C-alpha distance (Angstrom), angle and dihedral (degrees) to the residues before:
residue distance angle dihedral
M1 . . .
K2 3.77 . .
R3 3.77 112.0 .
E4 3.80 92.4 -146.0
S5 3.79 90.2 57.3
L6 3.79 90.6 46.5
I7 3.77 90.9 52.1
Q8 3.79 91.3 49.9
A9 3.80 91.1 49.7
F10 3.80 93.4 51.0
S11 3.79 90.5 43.2
Q12 3.80 89.7 55.0
L13 3.79 89.5 48.9
G14 3.79 88.0 51.0
I15 3.80 90.2 58.8
I16 3.80 89.9 55.3
L17 3.80 92.6 46.9
R18 3.80 92.3 50.3
N19 3.79 92.1 49.1
I20 3.78 92.7 49.5
G21 3.79 91.1 43.1
E22 3.80 89.1 55.2
N23 3.82 90.2 47.6
K24 3.79 92.9 -118.2
P25 3.80 121.5 160.2
W26 3.78 120.8 -125.0
N27 3.79 107.3 -77.2
N28 3.78 110.3 179.1
F29 3.78 143.5 -35.2
E30 3.81 91.7 -81.7
I31 3.78 86.1 85.4
G32 3.79 86.6 69.6
V33 3.81 101.2 -118.1
T34 3.77 137.5 71.3
E35 3.78 121.9 -99.5
S36 3.80 88.8 -109.1
E37 3.83 92.9 53.7
Y38 3.79 91.4 46.8
N39 3.79 93.4 49.3
Q40 3.80 91.2 46.4
L41 3.79 89.4 59.7
I42 3.80 89.8 49.7
T43 3.81 89.6 51.2
T44 3.80 89.5 52.4
I45 3.80 89.7 52.6
E46 3.79 93.0 48.5
K47 3.81 91.8 52.6
L48 3.80 96.1 48.6
K49 3.80 94.8 86.4
H50 3.81 88.5 65.2
H51 3.81 90.0 55.2
N52 3.80 96.2 40.2
G53 3.79 119.6 14.3
W54 3.81 91.3 -154.4
F55 3.80 92.0 60.7
T56 3.78 99.5 78.0
E57 3.78 117.1 171.3
P58 3.84 95.0 -108.1
M59 3.81 91.5 51.3
V60 3.80 93.6 47.5
R61 3.79 91.2 48.9
K62 3.80 89.7 49.0
A63 3.80 90.9 52.1
M64 3.80 90.1 50.1
L65 3.79 92.5 48.6
N66 3.80 91.5 50.6
L67 3.80 91.6 49.7
G68 3.77 94.2 42.8
S69 3.79 91.8 52.7
S70 3.80 89.9 62.5
L71 3.81 95.5 45.1
E72 3.78 98.2 81.6
T73 3.78 121.5 131.4
D74 3.80 96.5 -118.6
H75 3.80 93.3 46.4
L76 3.79 93.0 48.8
A77 3.80 94.6 45.1
S78 3.80 93.4 48.1
W79 3.79 91.4 48.1
C80 3.81 95.0 49.3
S81 3.80 92.9 45.5
K82 3.81 89.9 70.9
Y83 3.80 92.4 67.3
T84 3.80 139.3 60.7
F85 3.78 116.7 -150.7
T86 3.78 134.1 -163.7
S87 3.78 118.8 -104.7
Q88 3.82 89.7 -133.8
P89 3.81 107.4 85.1
K90 3.79 120.6 -141.0
T91 3.78 128.2 -157.5
I92 3.78 109.7 -116.3
A93 3.79 119.1 -162.3
V94 3.80 109.2 -143.5
I95 3.80 115.4 -165.1
M96 3.78 106.5 -165.0
A97 3.78 132.2 -154.4
G98 3.79 120.2 -135.0
N99 3.78 104.9 -151.2
I100 3.81 96.1 111.2
P101 3.82 131.4 17.4
L102 3.81 114.4 -76.6
V103 3.80 92.6 -7.5
G104 3.82 89.5 153.9
F105 3.79 95.5 51.6
H106 3.81 95.6 97.6
D107 3.81 92.0 57.3
F108 3.81 89.1 46.5
L109 3.80 89.2 51.8
C110 3.81 93.7 47.2
V111 3.79 93.8 51.2
L112 3.79 94.5 50.8
L113 3.80 97.1 41.8
S114 3.80 89.1 50.7
G115 3.81 88.1 60.3
N116 3.79 95.8 -107.6
K117 3.78 134.1 122.6
V118 3.79 121.3 -107.2
L119 3.79 125.2 -140.0
A120 3.79 103.1 -171.6
K121 3.77 126.0 -161.6
M122 3.77 107.0 -170.9
S123 3.76 128.8 -158.5
S124 3.80 113.6 -106.5
E125 3.81 86.0 -123.5
D126 3.80 92.5 61.6
D127 3.80 109.7 27.2
K128 3.80 101.1 119.8
L129 3.79 107.8 61.5
L130 3.80 103.4 53.5
P131 3.83 95.3 51.2
A132 3.80 88.4 49.1
L133 3.80 90.9 52.8
V134 3.79 92.0 45.2
G135 3.79 87.9 55.5
L136 3.80 88.3 60.0
L137 3.79 95.3 39.3
V138 3.79 94.1 57.7
C139 3.80 89.3 52.8
F140 3.79 87.4 64.0
Y141 3.82 94.5 42.7
P142 3.84 112.6 16.1
E143 3.84 93.5 -173.5
L144 3.80 87.7 70.9
R145 3.81 90.0 76.3
E146 3.79 89.3 78.3
N147 3.80 92.3 52.2
I148 3.81 100.6 49.1
S149 3.78 125.8 69.0
F150 3.77 135.1 157.3
S151 3.79 129.5 -142.3
S152 3.78 126.6 -161.6
R153 3.80 96.7 177.0
N154 3.78 137.3 27.5
M155 3.78 110.0 -15.8
K156 3.78 120.5 -131.4
G157 3.77 138.0 176.1
F158 3.80 101.0 36.6
D159 3.79 132.4 132.2
A160 3.81 103.2 -155.7
V161 3.80 139.8 9.2
I162 3.79 137.8 -132.7
A163 3.80 109.1 -173.4
T164 3.79 130.2 177.4
G165 3.78 126.0 -175.4
S166 3.78 147.4 107.2
N167 3.79 127.0 -45.2
A168 3.80 87.8 -96.0
S169 3.80 91.4 50.9
F170 3.79 89.3 50.2
L171 3.81 89.8 65.1
H172 3.79 90.3 53.4
F173 3.80 90.9 48.1
E174 3.79 90.0 54.5
Q175 3.79 92.1 46.9
Y176 3.80 97.6 49.9
F177 3.80 106.7 25.0
S178 3.80 108.9 27.8
K179 3.81 91.2 102.5
Y180 3.81 89.4 66.8
P181 3.79 126.7 69.3
H182 3.77 100.8 -90.4
I183 3.77 153.3 171.4
F184 3.80 111.7 -150.6
R185 3.80 122.2 -172.0
K186 3.80 130.5 -170.8
N187 3.81 137.7 177.4
R188 3.77 118.1 -32.9
T189 3.77 134.2 160.4
S190 3.79 136.9 -169.8
I191 3.78 136.0 -121.1
A192 3.79 139.1 -155.0
V193 3.79 124.2 -141.1
L194 3.79 115.0 -156.2
G195 3.78 122.3 -160.4
G196 3.79 95.2 -164.7
N197 3.80 98.7 -112.7
E198 3.79 98.9 80.0
T199 3.79 117.4 141.3
S200 3.79 122.5 -120.3
E201 3.79 88.6 -107.4
E202 3.79 92.0 54.1
L203 3.80 92.2 50.0
K204 3.80 91.0 49.0
S205 3.79 88.5 50.6
L206 3.80 88.8 51.5
S207 3.79 87.7 60.8
S208 3.81 88.6 64.8
D209 3.79 89.9 52.8
I210 3.79 87.8 54.3
F211 3.80 103.8 39.3
D212 3.81 106.7 29.4
F213 3.81 107.6 115.5
F214 3.82 86.7 7.9
G215 3.80 90.5 -76.1
R216 3.80 93.6 -67.3
G217 3.80 98.9 125.0
C218 3.78 128.9 93.4
R219 3.81 86.0 -123.0
S220 3.80 92.1 52.5
V221 3.80 112.6 112.7
S222 3.79 109.8 -118.8
H223 3.81 101.0 160.4
L224 3.81 131.7 49.0
L225 3.80 124.8 -157.0
L226 3.81 107.4 -154.5
P227 3.81 130.0 -172.8
A228 3.80 115.4 -109.5
S229 3.82 113.9 -78.3
Y230 3.82 92.1 14.5
D231 3.81 112.1 160.1
V232 3.80 104.3 -118.6
N233 3.81 89.2 -162.6
K234 3.81 86.1 76.5
I235 3.79 87.8 67.9
F236 3.79 92.9 51.9
E237 3.79 90.7 46.1
H238 3.79 93.3 56.1
I239 3.80 99.5 41.8
V240 3.80 98.2 48.4
H241 3.82 91.0 101.1
Q242 3.81 87.8 66.7
A243 3.81 92.2 63.7
E244 3.80 92.9 112.2
V245 3.82 89.9 76.4
I246 3.80 87.2 82.4
N247 3.81 88.5 66.8
N248 3.79 89.7 68.8
K249 3.79 104.1 95.0
K250 3.79 95.1 -143.5
Y251 3.80 93.5 48.6
G252 3.80 91.5 44.1
N253 3.79 91.4 52.4
N254 3.80 90.6 53.1
Y255 3.80 91.5 48.2
D256 3.82 92.6 49.3
Y257 3.80 93.2 46.0
N258 3.79 95.3 49.9
K259 3.79 91.9 44.5
A260 3.80 91.2 52.8
I261 3.81 94.0 47.1
H262 3.79 94.3 49.3
L263 3.79 93.4 45.1
M264 3.80 91.2 51.3
N265 3.79 88.2 51.6
Q266 3.81 88.8 48.6
E267 3.79 91.7 -125.5
K268 3.77 119.6 162.4
L269 3.80 113.6 -106.9
L270 3.77 138.8 170.7
D271 3.79 111.4 -138.7
N272 3.80 133.5 -172.7
N273 3.82 95.6 173.2
F274 3.80 96.1 -98.7
V275 3.81 105.6 49.3
L276 3.79 135.4 23.4
L277 3.80 123.7 -138.6
K278 3.78 119.4 -155.4
E279 3.79 127.9 -177.2
T280 3.80 108.4 -131.5
H281 3.79 140.6 123.2
E282 3.80 90.6 -127.0
L283 3.79 111.0 117.6
H284 3.80 108.1 -149.5
S285 3.79 114.8 62.0
P286 3.81 119.9 -167.0
L287 3.79 120.7 -116.1
G288 3.77 112.7 -73.7
M289 3.80 91.9 30.6
I290 3.79 138.7 86.1
Y291 3.78 120.8 -157.3
Y292 3.78 120.9 -150.2
H293 3.77 141.0 171.2
F294 3.78 136.9 -179.2
Y295 3.79 126.5 -113.1
K296 3.80 129.4 -157.8
D297 3.79 99.1 -154.3
L298 3.79 141.6 -4.8
N299 3.79 91.3 -94.8
E300 3.80 87.6 68.3
V301 3.80 89.4 50.5
H302 3.79 90.9 50.7
D303 3.80 91.9 48.9
Y304 3.81 92.1 49.9
L305 3.79 92.4 49.4
E306 3.78 91.0 47.5
L307 3.80 92.3 48.7
H308 3.80 91.8 53.5
K309 3.80 100.0 31.2
D310 3.80 92.9 122.1
A311 3.80 92.0 53.3
I312 3.82 100.8 42.4
Q313 3.78 119.0 88.0
C314 3.79 98.2 -174.6
S315 3.79 141.8 -12.8
I316 3.79 121.8 -134.3
G317 3.79 128.1 -158.4
L318 3.79 124.9 7.5
N319 3.83 108.7 48.7
G320 3.80 88.5 -12.6
L321 3.77 141.2 81.3
P322 3.82 118.8 -41.2
F323 3.78 116.5 -89.9
G324 3.78 112.3 -91.5
T325 3.81 96.0 27.3
A326 3.80 101.8 89.3
Q327 3.81 93.2 105.4
C328 3.81 94.6 42.5
P329 3.81 104.5 73.3
A330 3.78 119.2 176.2
L331 3.78 117.9 -117.6
D332 3.80 90.6 -100.5
D333 3.81 94.7 45.8
Y334 3.78 94.4 102.4
A335 3.79 126.0 -163.2
D336 3.81 112.2 -102.0
Q337 3.82 88.2 4.7
V338 3.80 90.1 -83.0
D339 3.81 111.3 137.9
T340 3.79 100.6 -130.4
M341 3.79 94.3 -172.2
Q342 3.80 92.5 50.8
W343 3.81 89.7 49.3
L344 3.81 91.0 50.2
S345 3.80 91.0 48.8
K346 3.81 90.8 57.5
L347 3.80 97.2 51.9
S348 3.79 110.0 116.3
């Protein structure tokens, strides 16, 4: 496959994703697909909530917009230019998680742009979107059909593995796939470090880092590091516009469950009727909750980050990514800080 043609195909797909993410109707054939094909993808999106209650239409569109924003010709070309790949394609098994829409797309993209073949095993929670996008992608570059396959059962005939899942899944990955060249990923979460002088706009943006995809992503902020004596009411004040998350039945059930458990245990909580805040040094908060703790100086922040470095995906705020960008990783912002493209380039 020619990389230039691949880049053009993904760039064209990016246009579609951005348009759908922005809730735009089909305009003309410059988008690369017919009105019928475009509307069929929208229909798929609208039906997803019946298959997976977490995949509401606004969240799916947001995921598509975030992906589409990275799939621009210049971005893709610049990214690929950093690597040299073998001319002998390998078949890479990609085992995908299903916690947020299209969470496995970046691995899918890496495998194909590196000149390899992808054998994708999708999560049952997210097995509708990627095949729909592949149907459009092969319209732009028909040769891709030979390089993309899906597996619903035991995978065979692959040379290397990229697998993402829970901590429990990680043990299975090691048991069954450790003999192959591999990248294995398990549970991670993200944090935000506040300095105390954040603007209202920054704090509102932080709410997106917390609540996008109902907090189910590894890049979702689940723990806040706050300067000593910080007024936690500022957090409540600037996330109140996210209150509609409680209307999602699955999220609401998690909120109710965690509230009941903590009240029975007589644990101190802050509650605004759609999210619970708990002061603790624990890193991973359950859905419907945000953990936080106070720090005295930046040395404490550094020590906390170092202690949990293998469980933190990204850090937002002070000395980290800008507020509101947690779910918008750049193409070279690799999961678990493992350069997937570099790894693919070294397969022999």
